[in-house]
Wavefront OBJ file of the C-alpha trace (Angstrom):
o trace
v -54.138 -67.695 27.632
v -52.833 -65.850 24.611
v -54.961 -62.860 25.487
v -53.534 -62.917 29.015
v -50.021 -62.968 27.584
v -50.891 -59.938 25.440
v -52.160 -58.004 28.511
v -49.029 -58.686 30.622
v -46.704 -56.313 28.714
v -49.341 -53.557 28.819
v -49.898 -54.103 32.543
v -46.140 -54.297 33.089
v -45.598 -51.094 31.152
v -48.406 -49.395 33.074
v -46.922 -50.567 36.384
v -43.433 -49.439 35.408
v -44.775 -46.114 34.166
v -46.777 -45.645 37.393
v -43.724 -46.520 39.506
v -41.558 -44.183 37.433
v -44.049 -41.339 37.855
v -44.180 -42.017 41.599
v -40.355 -42.019 41.840
v -40.085 -38.795 39.872
v -42.790 -37.255 42.008
v -41.014 -38.307 45.241
v -37.689 -37.038 43.864
v -39.154 -33.650 42.918
v -40.935 -33.336 46.271
v -37.761 -34.231 48.186
v -35.720 -31.821 46.083
v -38.219 -29.053 46.718
v -38.277 -29.801 50.456
v -34.483 -29.887 50.604
v -34.281 -26.561 48.796
v -36.854 -25.031 51.135
v -35.013 -26.381 54.212
v -31.707 -24.965 52.926
v -33.353 -21.575 52.404
v -34.930 -21.734 55.853
v -31.592 -22.686 57.434
v -29.859 -19.837 55.593
v -32.532 -17.385 56.765
v -32.155 -18.546 60.372
v -28.359 -18.259 60.120
v -28.597 -14.745 58.652
v -31.123 -13.726 61.308
v -28.886 -14.975 64.139
v -25.843 -13.310 62.590
v -27.740 -10.033 62.196
v -28.960 -10.183 65.801
v -25.443 -10.975 67.030
v -23.889 -8.062 65.142
v -26.680 -5.705 66.192
v -26.076 -6.681 69.842
v -22.341 -6.045 69.435
v -23.014 -2.670 67.812
v -25.380 -1.673 70.603
v -22.761 -2.665 73.161
v -20.087 -0.738 71.247
v -22.339 2.321 71.123
v -23.031 2.215 74.860
v -19.366 1.645 75.749
v -18.339 4.521 73.488
v -20.870 6.879 75.062
v -19.875 5.852 78.600
v -16.199 6.305 77.784
v -16.775 9.761 76.312
v -18.874 10.813 79.317
v -16.138 9.580 81.646
v -13.494 11.516 79.729
v -15.588 14.685 79.793
v -16.245 14.524 83.518
v -12.597 13.639 84.146
v -11.317 16.659 82.201
v -13.605 19.284 83.742
v -11.873 19.521 87.145
v -8.467 19.943 85.497
v -9.799 22.696 83.266
v -10.928 24.448 86.454
v -7.365 24.140 87.789
v -5.989 25.678 84.591
v -8.450 28.547 84.965
v -7.350 29.083 88.579
v -10.739 28.223 90.084
v -9.575 25.256 92.189
v -6.314 23.617 93.267
v -4.858 20.479 91.763
v -5.624 18.574 94.964
v -9.276 19.629 94.736
v -9.344 18.511 91.100
v -7.941 15.124 92.082
v -10.583 14.780 94.800
v -13.296 15.571 92.238
v -11.737 13.148 89.768
v -11.725 10.359 92.360
v -15.291 11.133 93.418
v -16.537 11.190 89.805
v -14.816 7.922 88.924
v -15.223 5.769 92.026
v -18.269 3.911 90.661
v -17.196 3.978 87.037
v -17.574 0.675 85.248
v -16.451 1.671 81.763
v -14.520 -0.992 79.971
v -12.218 0.712 77.495
v -10.495 -2.587 76.694
v -13.827 -4.150 75.745
v -14.622 -1.181 73.510
v -11.255 -1.591 71.801
v -11.777 -5.366 71.508
v -15.163 -4.901 69.825
v -13.624 -2.539 67.277
v -10.653 -4.830 66.635
v -12.588 -8.091 66.363
v -15.946 -7.194 64.867
v -15.767 -3.739 63.296
v -12.405 -3.128 61.614
v -14.152 -0.618 59.337
v -14.564 1.626 62.409
v -10.892 1.298 63.360
v -9.880 4.482 61.562
v -12.491 6.583 63.412
v -11.458 4.924 66.686
v -7.789 5.683 65.998
v -8.602 9.333 65.309
v -10.560 9.461 68.551
v -7.634 7.945 70.453
v -5.235 10.489 68.929
v -7.537 13.323 70.044
v -7.731 11.834 73.556
v -3.947 11.513 73.677
v -3.592 15.165 72.660
v -5.891 16.308 75.483
v -4.031 14.059 77.939
v -0.690 15.482 76.800
v -1.843 19.045 77.476
v -3.178 17.981 80.864
v 0.141 16.273 81.693
v 2.157 19.342 80.609
v 0.011 21.528 82.833
v 0.421 19.111 85.740
v 4.213 19.186 85.341
v 4.236 22.973 85.405
v 1.830 23.063 88.330
v 4.089 20.754 90.356
v 7.019 23.065 89.596
v 5.098 25.870 91.247
v 3.761 27.533 88.099
v 0.101 27.462 89.148
v -1.051 29.935 86.504
v -2.470 27.616 83.846
v -4.170 30.155 81.583
v -1.744 29.316 78.756
v -3.164 25.777 78.744
v -6.865 26.719 78.776
v -7.188 27.509 75.049
v -5.255 24.466 73.786
v -7.055 22.197 76.276
v -10.487 23.449 75.184
v -9.485 23.031 71.516
v -8.272 19.491 72.279
v -11.606 18.738 73.939
v -13.502 20.123 70.924
v -11.430 17.898 68.647
v -12.123 14.968 70.958
v -15.849 15.683 70.798
v -15.715 15.987 67.003
v -13.895 12.656 66.665
v -16.343 11.103 69.125
v -19.280 12.225 66.988
v -17.552 10.834 63.914
v -17.090 7.445 65.570
v -20.673 7.466 66.843
v -21.857 8.184 63.282
v -19.801 5.224 62.040
v -21.411 2.961 64.649
v -24.894 4.191 63.712
v -24.145 3.665 60.010
v -23.070 0.063 60.677
v -26.151 -0.427 62.835
v -28.480 0.622 60.040
v -26.794 -1.909 57.750
v -27.207 -4.701 60.298
v -30.792 -3.901 61.232
v -32.272 -4.931 57.907
v -34.130 -8.160 58.429
v -33.629 -11.058 56.028
v -36.340 -11.953 53.518
v -39.081 -14.328 54.617
v -39.466 -17.708 52.929
v -42.732 -18.278 51.151
v -44.046 -21.759 50.566
l 1 2 3 4 5 6 7 8 9 10 11 12 13 14 15 16 17 18 19 20 21 22 23 24 25 26 27 28 29 30 31 32 33 34 35 36 37 38 39 40 41 42 43 44 45 46 47 48 49 50 51 52 53 54 55 56 57 58 59 60 61 62 63 64 65 66 67 68 69 70 71 72 73 74 75 76 77 78 79 80 81 82 83 84 85 86 87 88 89 90 91 92 93 94 95 96 97 98 99 100 101 102 103 104 105 106 107 108 109 110 111 112 113 114 115 116 117 118 119 120 121 122 123 124 125 126 127 128 129 130 131 132 133 134 135 136 137 138 139 140 141 142 143 144 145 146 147 148 149 150 151 152 153 154 155 156 157 158 159 160 161 162 163 164 165 166 167 168 169 170 171 172 173 174 175 176 177 178 179 180 181 182 183 184 185 186 187 188 189 190 191 192 193
């Protein structure tokens, strides 16, 4: 009986030590799993965010290109009027024909810049200023044309220069979109086990 009493503390200590090792092992395993799950969740979040921003950039790019194409095709007939090749009524007919199926959404383009890409706002503002300048020249010519002054040669040079500036600002904005796209296309790091 005395020998049994001597073995109880050793068995108790061995049991406690075994249980302690098991608890520590479970704790370390759970901690490792939790850390891995947090990393995996973070990777999934970053991947979804990257995909979302890439989709918005692609949409912005396409809207920008469509808008610039629409502006270009809209300006061409009025340049022909300034050059004396067609009448203003013919230019309006061409304008209507070119834009009847147009589905550009300038407001959406502006919304994307305002909400998601404020770093592009400066390039967009410069582009808008260039567009406004071309529109101002076109409006001045229209006013003179309606007054009976159909010779628009004085407007040709400034209008072409305004269009060149518009194209330059458009390329600048497109470059900004592409730059942002390259930043958002990098894929997050994979988790290794």
